[in-house]
C-alpha positions as CSV (number, residue, x, y, z in Angstrom):
1,X,-69.8,-65.8,-65.8
2,X,-68.2,-64.0,-68.8
3,X,-65.0,-62.0,-68.4
4,X,-66.7,-58.7,-69.1
5,X,-69.2,-59.4,-66.3
6,X,-66.4,-60.1,-63.9
7,X,-64.9,-56.7,-64.6
8,X,-68.1,-55.1,-63.3
9,X,-67.7,-56.7,-59.8
10,X,-66.3,-54.2,-57.3
11,X,-62.9,-55.0,-55.8
12,X,-63.5,-54.2,-52.2
13,X,-60.9,-54.6,-49.6
14,X,-61.0,-53.9,-45.9
15,X,-59.1,-51.7,-43.6
16,X,-58.6,-52.0,-39.8
17,X,-59.0,-48.4,-38.8
18,X,-57.6,-46.9,-35.6
19,X,-58.9,-43.6,-34.2
20,X,-56.4,-40.9,-33.2
21,X,-55.7,-39.7,-29.7
22,X,-55.3,-36.1,-28.6
23,X,-52.5,-34.8,-26.4
24,X,-54.5,-35.7,-23.2
25,X,-54.7,-39.3,-24.4
26,X,-58.4,-39.1,-25.2
27,X,-59.5,-41.4,-28.0
28,X,-61.1,-39.2,-30.8
29,X,-63.5,-41.7,-32.2
30,X,-65.8,-38.7,-32.9
31,X,-63.6,-37.6,-35.8
32,X,-64.5,-38.6,-39.4
33,X,-63.0,-41.9,-40.6
34,X,-60.9,-40.0,-43.1
35,X,-58.8,-38.8,-40.1
36,X,-58.4,-42.3,-38.6
37,X,-55.2,-44.3,-39.3
38,X,-55.3,-47.3,-41.5
39,X,-53.6,-49.9,-39.4
40,X,-53.8,-53.0,-41.7
41,X,-55.5,-54.0,-44.9
42,X,-57.3,-57.2,-45.7
43,X,-59.0,-59.0,-48.6
44,X,-62.2,-59.7,-46.7
45,X,-64.3,-58.4,-43.8
46,X,-63.9,-61.8,-42.1
47,X,-60.1,-61.5,-42.1
48,X,-60.3,-58.0,-40.8
49,X,-62.7,-58.9,-38.0
50,X,-60.5,-61.9,-37.1
51,X,-57.5,-59.7,-36.7
52,X,-59.4,-57.1,-34.7
53,X,-60.6,-59.8,-32.4
54,X,-57.1,-61.2,-32.0
55,X,-55.7,-57.8,-31.2
56,X,-58.5,-57.1,-28.8
57,X,-57.8,-60.4,-27.0
58,X,-54.1,-59.6,-26.8
59,X,-54.8,-56.1,-25.4
60,X,-57.2,-57.6,-22.8
61,X,-54.4,-60.0,-21.7
62,X,-52.0,-57.1,-21.4
63,X,-54.5,-55.1,-19.4
64,X,-55.0,-57.8,-16.9
65,X,-51.4,-59.0,-16.6
66,X,-50.0,-58.0,-13.2
67,X,-46.5,-57.8,-14.8
68,X,-47.7,-54.7,-16.7
69,X,-48.4,-52.6,-13.6
70,X,-45.4,-50.3,-14.2
71,X,-46.8,-49.4,-17.7
72,X,-50.5,-49.5,-16.7
73,X,-51.3,-46.0,-18.1
74,X,-49.8,-47.0,-21.5
75,X,-51.8,-50.2,-21.4
76,X,-55.0,-48.4,-20.5
77,X,-54.5,-45.9,-23.3
78,X,-54.0,-48.7,-25.7
79,X,-57.1,-50.4,-24.5
80,X,-59.2,-47.3,-25.0
81,X,-58.0,-47.2,-28.6
82,X,-58.5,-50.9,-29.1
83,X,-62.2,-50.7,-28.0
84,X,-62.8,-48.2,-30.8
85,X,-61.1,-49.8,-33.8
86,X,-63.3,-50.7,-36.8
87,X,-63.1,-52.7,-39.9
88,X,-64.1,-50.5,-42.9
89,X,-64.6,-51.3,-46.5
90,X,-62.0,-49.6,-48.7
91,X,-64.8,-48.1,-50.8
92,X,-66.7,-46.6,-47.8
93,X,-67.5,-43.0,-48.6
94,X,-66.8,-41.9,-45.1
95,X,-63.1,-42.4,-45.8
96,X,-63.1,-39.5,-48.2
97,X,-64.5,-37.0,-45.8
98,X,-62.4,-35.1,-43.3
């Protein structure tokens, strides 16, 4: 491949996106992606999905750990958010809309 052809390749990264919560601790996954928080960024979709899966597993462990009963509402709120997280390409047009 010639150098001028390489410049035409899009440089797409990936974001792990987290939906916001309202004052009543409801996950607002219905809001446009442009209003979600960028939690982490990655070079590839595979890396993003691996991290999302790792964090999902960690949250599941917290949710089912009897030692967390004193903070169970906080854990449940975190779990609700965790279920809605998404990996999104940095060039996804939905990120521009609010």
